[in-house]
MILOSE-333534 format. One record per residue: residue in one letter; x, y, z of N, C-alpha, C in turn. Coordinates in pm, whole numbers, padded with zeros to 5 digits, always signed. Layout:
BEGIN
AXYZXYZXYZ;...
END
This chain:
BEGIN
M+00085-00120+00000+00000+00000+00000+00088+00124+00000;G+00063+00219-00093+00141+00341-00101+00103+00440+00007;M+00186+00546+00018+00165+00646+00121+00029+00713+00109;F-00007+00761-00011-00132+00832-00028-00253+00740-00010;Q-00237+00612-00049-00347+00518-00028-00368+00494+00121;K-00258+00483+00195-00269+00463+00339-00337+00582+00407;L-00309+00703+00355-00368+00823+00412-00505+00855+00353;E-00549+00771+00258-00679+00787+00193-00692+00922+00125;I-00591+00955+00044-00586+01083-00028-00575+01055-00177;G-00655+01126-00255-00638+01124-00399-00727+01030-00475;G-00782+00927-00410-00868+00833-00480-00793+00760-00590;S-00846+00765-00712-00784+00695-00824-00668+00773-00884;V-00652+00901-00845-00544+00985-00897-00446+01014-00783;T-00325+00965-00795-00226+00985-00690-00170+01126-00697;P-00179+01205-00590-00125+01342-00591+00026+01341-00611;E+00079+01453-00656+00222+01467-00673+00282+01545-00557;I+00407+01518-00529+00481+01593-00428+00543+01716-00494;D+00527+01831-00431+00592+01954-00478+00729+01962-00410;W+00832+01918-00482+00966+01912-00423+01027+02051-00408;E+00973+02151-00475+01028+02286-00464+00971+02363-00346;M+00857+02319-00294+00793+02391-00185+00872+02374-00056;T+00886+02485+00017+00952+02484+00148+00866+02560+00247;P+00890+02543+00377+00814+02621+00476+00827+02771+00455;D+00945+02819+00411+00964+02962+00388+00873+03015+00278;M+00845+02932+00179+00770+02977+00062+00619+02979+00084;T+00572+02916+00191+00427+02896+00204+00352+03026+00230;F+00413+03124+00298+00339+03247+00326+00308+03321+00197;G+00409+03343+00113+00386+03413-00011+00295+03338-00106;T+00298+03204-00095+00219+03122-00186+00074+03111-00144;F+00049+03097-00014-00086+03065+00030-00149+03165+00126;E-00070+03255+00183-00126+03348+00281-00126+03492+00232;S-00024+03531+00157-00012+03671+00118-00109+03706+00007;W-00083+03653-00114-00174+03683-00224-00225+03559-00294;G-00202+03443-00236-00272+03325-00283-00208+03251-00398;G-00083+03275-00431-00025+03193-00536+00107+03242-00588;R+00196+03151-00627+00321+03189-00690+00292+03239-00830;E+00284+03372-00846+00260+03438-00974+00123+03408-01033;R+00032+03350-00957-00102+03326-01008-00197+03306-00891;V-00326+03318-00919-00425+03298-00816-00451+03150-00797;R-00449+03104-00676-00484+02965-00646-00626+02962-00591;N-00701+02861-00629-00835+02850-00571-00828+02774-00440;N-00930+02791-00358-00926+02737-00223-00940+02585-00218;D-00977+02523-00329-00990+02377-00331-00860+02308-00369;E-00765+02383-00420-00640+02324-00464-00555+02283-00345;R-00487+02167-00355-00401+02117-00249-00266+02077-00308;I-00159+02112-00237-00026+02063-00275+00032+01991-00154;Y+00131+01904-00180+00189+01822-00075+00340+01837-00080;Y+00399+01854+00038+00544+01863+00043+00593+01808+00177;F+00719+01768+00180+00782+01717+00302+00861+01830+00368;F+00867+01826+00500+00948+01922+00573+00993+01860+00704;I+01087+01923+00768+01137+01875+00898+01081+01964+01008;D+01015+01903+01104+00963+01972+01224+01067+01958+01332;N+01131+02070+01368+01238+02067+01468+01201+02145+01594;W+01068+02158+01621+01023+02235+01736+01046+02160+01867;E+01050+02030+01864+01069+01952+01986+01213+01905+01996;D+01241+01819+02094+01379+01776+02118+01436+01697+02001;E+01352+01618+01935+01397+01538+01823+01328+01583+01695;A+01406+01595+01588+01351+01638+01460+01262+01528+01402;K+01155+01571+01333+01062+01476+01271+01045+01513+01124;L+01036+01413+01040+01007+01432+00898+00857+01418+00879;C+00794+01521+00820+00648+01524+00811+00602+01551+00668;L+00477+01512+00641+00411+01541+00514+00305+01647+00539;M+00312+01757+00464+00217+01867+00479+00120+01870+00361;E-00009+01895+00391-00108+01926+00289-00138+02074+00300;R-00122+02148+00188-00132+02294+00195-00225+02346+00088;G-00297+02452+00120-00383+02521+00028-00406+02662+00079;V-00482+02742+00005-00516+02875+00052-00598+02862+00180;K-00549+02924+00287-00616+02919+00418-00622+02777+00474;H-00538+02687+00428-00544+02548+00474-00404+02495+00494;A-00379+02437+00611-00251+02373+00639-00276+02258+00736;K-00236+02138+00695-00259+02021+00779-00143+01924+00766;V-00082+01891+00878+00023+01790+00879-00045+01654+00876;L-00027+01582+00766-00098+01456+00747-00031+01336+00810;A+00104+01338+00813+00173+01218+00860+00314+01251+00904;E+00366+01168+00994+00508+01167+01025+00570+01050+00953;I+00688+01074+00896+00759+00969+00824+00877+00926+00910;K+00878+00801+00952+00986+00751+01038+01113+00733+00954;A+01201+00832+00965+01325+00834+00890+01444+00821+00985;P+01561+00784+00935+01680+00772+01021+01711+00903+01093;D+01731+00894+01225+01754+01015+01306+01877+01092+01260;Q+01985+01021+01230+02108+01089+01193+02091+01167+01063;M+02015+01113+00971+01991+01182+00845+01916+01313+00868;L+01819+01311+00958+01745+01433+00989+01834+01534+01060;R+01917+01487+01152+02007+01579+01225+02106+01644+01128;N+02155+01565+01034+02249+01621+00936+02183+01733+00856;C+02058+01714+00821+01987+01816+00744+01969+01943+00825;V+01930+01927+00951+01906+02043+01036+02034+02123+01059;T+02143+02054+01083+02268+02123+01118+02345+02175+00997;K+02325+02112+00881+02407+02148+00766+02331+02209+00648;Q+02221+02144+00611+02157+02184+00487+02015+02236+00504;G+01953+02211+00615+01817+02260+00634+01814+02411+00642;T+01712+02472+00588+01700+02618+00590+01564+02658+00643;S+01557+02774+00710+01430+02827+00758+01448+02973+00790;S+01335+03042+00813+01340+03181+00853+01391+03192+00997;L+01437+03311+01034+01481+03336+01171+01365+03310+01266;F+01394+03245+01379+01296+03209+01481+01198+03101+01432;E+01227+03037+01319+01144+02929+01268+01211+02796+01299;K+01133+02694+01313+01186+02561+01340+01130+02457+01243;S+01082+02502+01130+01038+02412+01025+01135+02426+00910;Y+01195+02315+00868+01306+02320+00774+01274+02251+00642;A+01335+02302+00537+01328+02235+00407+01413+02108+00412;I+01372+02007+00337+01451+01885+00329+01567+01905+00234;N+01666+01816+00239+01779+01823+00147+01775+01707+00048;D+01874+01699-00037+01875+01596-00140+01883+01456-00082;E+01958+01439+00027+01970+01307+00088+01835+01255+00134;I+01756+01341+00197+01623+01300+00244+01531+01274+00127;R+01540+01358+00025+01455+01336-00093+01482+01199-00154;E+01609+01163-00171+01643+01033-00229+01595+00919-00140;W+01607+00937-00007+01560+00834+00086+01408+00817+00075;L+01336+00927+00066+01191+00922+00052+01150+00851-00077;M+01216+00882-00186+01183+00818-00312+01202+00667-00304;A+01311+00624-00244+01343+00481-00240+01264+00405-00134;N+01237+00469-00020+01182+00395+00093+01035+00424+00123;V+00979+00528+00059+00839+00564+00087+00757+00570-00041;L+00796+00656-00133+00714+00681-00251+00716+00565-00351;L+00830+00498-00365+00841+00389-00461+00837+00252-00394;A+00820+00250-00264+00819+00123-00191+00676+00076-00167;E+00656-00055-00169+00523-00110-00141+00495-00109+00009;D+00600-00112+00090+00585-00111+00236+00565+00033+00284;S+00450+00062+00345+00422+00198+00394+00428+00206+00546;S+00500+00115+00608+00505+00113+00755+00575+00235+00813;A+00656+00305+00732+00725+00424+00783+00632+00544+00791;V+00514+00534+00731+00418+00644+00728+00323+00631+00846;I+00326+00730+00937+00241+00730+01057+00136+00839+01041;P+00009+00804+01011-00095+00906+00991-00117+00990+01116;L-00142+01118+01095-00176+01210+01204-00312+01269+01172;Y-00405+01260+01265-00540+01309+01240-00571+01422+01337;D-00592+01541+01282-00623+01658+01364-00773+01679+01369;A-00822+01725+01483-00964+01756+01495-00998+01875+01406;T-01113+01871+01344-01157+01981+01259-01180+02108+01343;E-01120+02217+01301-01134+02343+01375-01272+02404+01352;V-01336+02441+01459-01465+02511+01452-01440+02654+01496;E-01464+02747+01407-01433+02887+01436-01525+02942+01544;D-01467+03015+01637-01543+03081+01744-01607+03207+01686;M-01739+03212+01682-01812+03326+01628-01864+03418+01738;G-01814+03403+01859-01850+03493+01968-01986+03464+02028;E-02025+03551+02120-02156+03537+02184-02267+03565+02083;P-02383+03499+02098-02494+03523+02004-02534+03670+02000;L-02563+03720+01881-02609+03857+01866-02756+03869+01906;P-02800+03989+01942-02944+04009+01966-03024+03977+01839;L-03140+03921+01853-03225+03895+01738-03282+04025+01684;M-03283+04041+01554-03329+04165+01492-03475+04192+01525;E-03557+04088+01529-03699+04107+01554-03728+04152+01696;E-03629+04134+01785-03647+04172+01925-03566+04294+01962;S-03493+04352+01866-03404+04463+01897-03445+04586+01817;E-03473+04694+01885-03512+04819+01820-03400+04920+01837;F-03345+04966+01725-03234+05062+01729-03287+05203+01752;T-03237+05270+01854-03284+05404+01888-03178+05511+01869;G-03059+05469+01822-02952+05565+01804-02960+05637+01671;E-02854+05709+01638-02848+05786+01514-02804+05696+01399;K-02886+05688+01295-02850+05608+01179-02757+05687+01087;V-02674+05613+01016-02576+05674+00927-02594+05615+00787;V-02602+05702+00687-02610+05657+00547-02473+05675+00483;L-02408+05564+00455-02274+05568+00398-02280+05568+00245;P-02179+05624+00178-02175+05618+00032-02180+05473-00015;S-02258+05448-00119-02277+05310-00165-02241+05290-00311;E-02190+05394-00378-02155+05384-00519-02004+05370-00535;H-01964+05298-00639-01823+05283-00673-01760+05421-00688;G-01640+05437-00631-01576+05567-00636-01427+05559-00662;F-01363+05677-00670-01219+05689-00687-01164+05769-00569;I-01057+05719-00510-00995+05785-00395-00845+05796-00422;N-00790+05918-00413-00646+05930-00428-00580+05931-00291;D-00448+05925-00291-00374+05912-00166-00402+06028-00070;G-00421+06147-00126-00442+06263-00041-00581+06272+00018;E-00672+06187-00025-00810+06192+00024-00843+06086+00129;I-00760+05983+00140-00798+05868+00222-00806+05903+00370;T-00718+05990+00419-00723+06029+00560-00853+06102+00591;A-00895+06191+00501-01019+06265+00522-01140+06173+00526;V-01138+06066+00447-01247+05969+00449-01257+05906+00587;M-01144+05864+00641-01145+05798+00773-01189+05895+00882;E-01142+06016+00877-01175+06114+00981-01320+06160+00972;K-01373+06173+00851-01511+06219+00835-01610+06127+00905;W-01589+05996+00893-01685+05900+00947-01641+05841+01080;G-01521+05877+01124-01473+05827+01252-01430+05681+01248;F-01378+05636+01133-01332+05497+01121-01193+05482+01181;Y-01171+05371+01248-01034+05340+01293-00953+05289+01175;D-00833+05341+01161-00737+05291+01063-00598+05305+01124;G-00523+05197+01126-00392+05198+01190-00292+05291+01126;D-00316+05332+01002-00227+05425+00933-00284+05566+00926;Y-00416+05579+00903-00473+05707+00868-00558+05772+00977;N-00605+05694+01076-00688+05755+01180-00692+05664+01302;T-00584+05667+01380-00574+05578+01496-00671+05614+01607;G-00730+05734+01602-00825+05774+01705-00969+05739+01671;G-00992+05681+01554-01128+05648+01513-01186+05530+01588;N-01319+05523+01594-01386+05410+01660-01535+05412+01624;F-01567+05364+01504-01704+05365+01456-01784+05257+01530;E-01900+05295+01583-01981+05201+01660-02094+05144+01575;N-02107+05012+01575-02211+04942+01501-02324+04901+01596;S-02433+04856+01537-02543+04796+01613-02581+04667+01540;L-02506+04559+01568-02520+04434+01494-02627+04346+01555;V-02712+04291+01469-02819+04203+01512-02827+04083+01418;D-02890+03979+01466-02906+03854+01392-03046+03848+01331;P-03056+03846+01198-03189+03839+01136-03247+03698+01133;G-03174+03603+01190-03225+03466+01197-03167+03372+01095;D-03083+03422+01005-03013+03339+00907-02867+03335+00951;G-02815+03218+00976-02680+03207+01030-02572+03255+00937;R-02607+03288+00813-02506+03329+00716-02486+03479+00708;V-02576+03557+00768-02570+03702+00752-02589+03771+00886;V-02555+03900+00890-02574+03984+01007-02615+04122+00956;V-02694+04195+01037-02743+04327+00998-02687+04431+01094;D-02639+04541+01037-02598+04656+01118-02712+04757+01112;Q-02782+04771+01223-02897+04861+01225-02856+05007+01215;R-02733+05038+01247-02690+05178+01239-02672+05222+01093;T-02616+05136+01009-02591+05173+00871-02697+05120+00775;G-02783+05031+00823-02885+04973+00736-02829+04876+00635;L-02715+04813+00667-02652+04718+00576-02663+04576+00629;M-02686+04483+00539-02678+04340+00569-02545+04289+00515;W-02475+04208+00595-02342+04160+00560-02336+04008+00561;Q-02249+03954+00478-02211+03814+00491-02127+03799+00617;R-02154+03694+00693-02066+03665+00807-01931+03613+00757;G-01936+03536+00650-01815+03488+00587-01786+03569+00463;G-01770+03503+00349-01744+03578+00227-01698+03487+00116;L-01631+03546+00019-01585+03473-00098-01434+03459-00093;D-01385+03344-00141-01243+03314-00135-01162+03399-00231;I-01032+03393-00215-00940+03477-00290-00948+03448-00440;T-00951+03554-00518-00951+03544-00664-00917+03682-00721;S-00910+03692-00852-00884+03820-00916-01009+03907-00912;V-00992+04035-00934-01107+04126-00930-01207+04093-01040;R-01158+04051-01155-01249+04016-01264-01328+03889-01232;S-01258+03789-01179-01327+03665-01142-01423+03689-01025;M-01388+03781-00936-01476+03811-00823-01610+03865-00872;Q-01607+03948-00973-01732+04002-01027-01821+03890-01080;R-01762+03791-01143-01839+03678-01194-01898+03597-01078;R-01822+03582-00972-01872+03508-00855-01990+03581-00791;I-01981+03712-00786-02090+03790-00727-02216+03776-00812;E-02198+03780-00942-02314+03762-01031-02379+03627-01011;Q-02296+03521-00995-02352+03388-00972-02421+03379-00838;L-02362+03439-00735-02423+03438-00602-02559+03507-00605;N-02571+03615-00682-02699+03684-00693-02801+03604-00774;R-02753+03531-00875-02845+03444-00947-02899+03334-00856;D-02812+03285-00768-02854+03179-00675-02940+03232-00562;G-02935+03363-00537-03015+03422-00430-02963+03389-00292;F-02836+03425-00266-02775+03396-00136-02859+03456-00023;A-02892+03374+00076-02972+03414+00193-03108+03472+00152;G-03152+03440+00029-03283+03486-00017-03282+03620-00088;F-03163+03674-00120-03155+03806-00182-03071+03800-00310;H-03094+03896-00397-03030+03897-00528-02959+04029-00557;D-02928+04106-00454-02867+04237-00476-02739+04255-00394;W-02663+04149-00380-02535+04157-00308-02432+04228-00394;R-02341+04300-00328-02240+04378-00400-02116+04394-00313;M-02009+04437-00377-01889+04475-00301-01921+04600-00220;P-01872+04608-00098-01891+04731-00021-01802+04843-00073;T-01845+04966-00050-01757+05079-00076-01650+05085+00033;M-01553+05173+00015-01451+05191+00117-01515+05225+00252;E-01612+05318+00249-01676+05360+00374-01754+05246+00439;E-01824+05168+00358-01902+05058+00413-01811+04952+00473;A-01705+04917+00403-01613+04815+00455-01542+04863+00581;M-01504+04990+00584-01435+05042+00703-01529+05055+00822;S-01660+05061+00799-01753+05072+00911-01751+04948+01000;L-01699+04836+00949-01688+04713+01029-01556+04705+01105;M-01462+04793+01076-01329+04785+01136-01335+04814+01285;E-01286+04720+01365-01278+04737+01510-01142+04796+01548;K-01141+04879+01648-01016+04942+01692-00917+04839+01745;E-00968+04740+01818-00884+04635+01875-00908+04504+01800;S-00804+04425+01784-00822+04293+01722-00887+04199+01823;N-00964+04104+01774-01034+04011+01863-00949+03888+01890;N-01011+03786+01954-00934+03667+01990-00896+03583+01869;K-00947+03621+01751-00906+03554+01627-00799+03635+01554;D-00747+03738+01623-00639+03822+01571-00681+03895+01444;I-00803+03950+01447-00854+04025+01334-00941+04139+01385;H-00939+04253+01316-01008+04373+01362-01155+04372+01318;L-01230+04275+01366-01371+04261+01335-01446+04211+01458;H-01576+04233+01459-01658+04170+01561-01647+04019+01543;P-01644+03942+01653-01626+03797+01640-01734+03727+01558;C-01849+03790+01535-01954+03725+01457-01914+03709+01310;F-01808+03780+01268-01759+03768+01131-01644+03668+01126;S-01636+03594+01017-01531+03495+01002-01395+03561+00983;K-01292+03493+01029-01154+03539+01010-01099+03498+00873;E-01175+03421+00797-01122+03361+00675-01114+03456+00557;Q-01157+03580+00574-01145+03683+00469-01065+03799+00526;P-00933+03784+00540-00854+03884+00612-00843+04019+00543;F-00846+04023+00410-00845+04150+00339-00940+04138+00221;I-01017+04243+00195-01125+04232+00097-01117+04343-00008;F-01168+04310-00127-01189+04411-00229-01294+04511-00181;V-01281+04637-00224-01387+04735-00203-01415+04802-00337;A-01533+04862-00346-01574+04929-00470-01511+05067-00477;A-01379+05069-00484-01305+05196-00491-01173+05172-00562;Q-01142+05259-00655-01015+05256-00725-00933+05378-00684;R-00805+05370-00711-00713+05476-00673-00676+05559-00794;K-00668+05689-00773-00609+05778-00873-00464+05802-00833;P-00367+05785-00926-00384+05766-01070-00403+05620-01113;G-00389+05522-01027-00407+05384-01067-00402+05291-00948;G-00467+05176-00959-00465+05077-00853-00602+05053-00793;Y-00610+04954-00705-00734+04918-00638-00716+04930-00486;W-00821+04974-00419-00819+04983-00273-00873+04854-00212;F-00816+04819-00098-00857+04703-00020-00874+04748+00125;V-00950+04671+00201-00955+04690+00346-00897+04565+00411;D-00799+04585+00495-00722+04477+00558-00762+04467+00705;Y-00846+04369+00739-00891+04352+00876-00787+04282+00962;K-00691+04218+00899-00584+04154+00975-00494+04257+01041;H-00460+04361+00966-00368+04464+01017-00438+04595+01051;G-00570+04601+01032-00646+04718+01073-00619+04842+00991;R-00631+04829+00858-00598+04944+00774-00657+04928+00634;A-00664+05039+00563-00692+05036+00419-00558+05043+00346;F-00552+04982+00228-00431+04992+00149-00468+04978+00001;W-00378+05016-00085-00401+05002-00228-00291+04919-00289;S-00323+04860-00404-00222+04787-00480-00254+04802-00627;S-00157+04773-00710-00174+04791-00855-00271+04688-00911;G-00312+04710-01033-00405+04619-01097-00347+04483-01128;T-00215+04466-01110-00152+04337-01137-00154+04246-01016;I-00210+04292-00905-00215+04210-00785-00293+04081-00813;P-00243+03965-00768-00314+03841-00798-00458+03835-00749;G-00492+03896-00638-00631+03887-00597-00657+03928-00454;G-00782+03911-00416-00826+03941-00280-00949+03859-00247;F-00997+03873-00124-01119+03809-00078-01235+03908-00093;A-01354+03864-00054-01469+03955-00055-01560+03923+00062;R-01615+04027+00123-01727+04016+00217-01833+04109+00163;L-01941+04052+00113-02040+04130+00040-02146+04189+00134;C-02209+04294+00086-02315+04358+00163-02433+04390+00070;R-02542+04431+00128-02656+04480+00052-02727+04584+00138;T-02792+04678+00073-02866+04782+00145-03003+04730+00179;M-03039+04745+00305-03171+04695+00351-03284+04786+00299;
END
């Protein structure tokens, strides 16, 4: 029985090992913009070997990686001295990191003793519990909550913002931004309309996705939004990208226990999102809930996530 068959991966198609992938490369590939020079979809998986040297003894492991996905599938029982040689001489990693790239000696050993061998006894499966995201305390039900504060009507049309205008946008509405308005603190009035997929801000009159759409290019994102509206997500057909002001209205001054500047009722899986705003003289604006700021990038950026809204 082969390694992938033992781990019940791939079915009739045996996955390939990405021998070029290393722990150092995974951030730029799967966390930063979602792909080495291209957009990766969230269903794609690659597999690579690495050395885990966080404990007293180094371990050779098999990683399954994708956008927003990382799972150590197995430990490979390899000769201790071979692993130590790699760590001390040829293994590489970032400063303060303890996950190392394998070397040629380990690669050759894996080919001969694991990948091309019928005996898979060196492969020890590791099964992690499925993570359930903490969505915080239940929100008040919309039907039982009457908003008595001052409502705010935010701009809802696609716009253009140049570098010299972005600070004024944040200050006008009192949005927190780690770069442009650290004193801001926009207050929401979030309620649950009874559908677990959406939340309503009674102050702005906007309904939001609790989650959102996975990373893709801006052009592909528009097609996804059109399909979502055809399908009638949560019973509605008028979902759209938020404007800069609408997206920033969700920004929390402090990051939550999921290390993101949002109310816990929103998923952490969309760390930075497209907004309906372009930059003069060029580029696209994004809102980054991971770092608590707005930022822009050129049109060649591989992609972003989306958290859609609709006007009630």
